[in-house]
C-alpha positions, 0 to 999 in steps of 0.5 A: 500500500502506498501510504502517501497516496492513501493520505492524498485520497483521504484529503481529496475525499474529504474536500470533495464531500464538503464542496459537494454538499456546501450549498445544500447545508448552508441554509440549515447551518444559518438557520441553526446559528440563528436559533442559537443566537435567539436562545442566547439573547433570551438568556438560554444556553446550549446543551451538547451531546454525542457518542464517541467522536461526536462526544468530542465534537460536543466538547469542542463546540462547548469549549469554543462557546465558553472560552472563545472562537476566533475573537476576544469576547465574553464566554457564551453559555454552553455545556457538553453533557459528555464530560461528567463521568460520574453522572454518566456512569451512575445514570447508565448503572442505575437506569439505562445507557439510553438515559445518560443525556435525557436525565441531564437534560431534564435536570438542566434544560430550561424552556428556550435552551438549545440542544445540539445533538450530534450523531453520524447515524442518528440511530443512537438511542441515547440521542433519540431520548435526548431529543425527546427530553429536550422537547419535554423541556420546551427546548429547540433542537439542532441535530447534526446527523448523517446517512438517512438521519435515523430515529433522531431525525424522525423525532424532530419537530418542525421548529427544530433544525437538522443539518444532515451530511448525506454520506455513509462514511463515518469519518467523512461525516465527522469531518463535515460535522466539525466544519459545521461546528466552526461555522456555527461558532463563527455565525453566532459571534458575527450575529452577537458581536457585530463582527465584519469581514 
């Protein structure tokens, strides 16, 4: 196997997917950023969750919001529901793994808050339960999904936003999800702090 050629193929495949779906996704990303902005202006917060690499993406998003993205600014309220191992493992042990995010949302979520749920397949039961719990708390949901959207997409309401990466390769979907997260952070900063090009 030619390792350099394999690296070049990975770069090429990632770039081609991003360019192929950019126009399709842009309006949904913009709508999601507007939803976050509106929630923050009403003293809401963003709760983010996902599994595996998507858990890392949830943490990446919350760190960019709480600290800063590309400009010096006040921190914005965001929380990754993937970081408290004591809470996650106690919920999984005492109840069920499918409840690890839902129970946190029911405890921490308030009307007007936003759930950012991230899943490459949309089939993770704990993500589907998270969406349902967010609705119980009168929260809006932004779903970053892939493939066909899965059960999480089916659980969304009309006022929610799904940004679906229509591809079957998990790594490529995750790469686009990270770009979407950076777009969201950029758009939120520009809307809230009047950043111009």
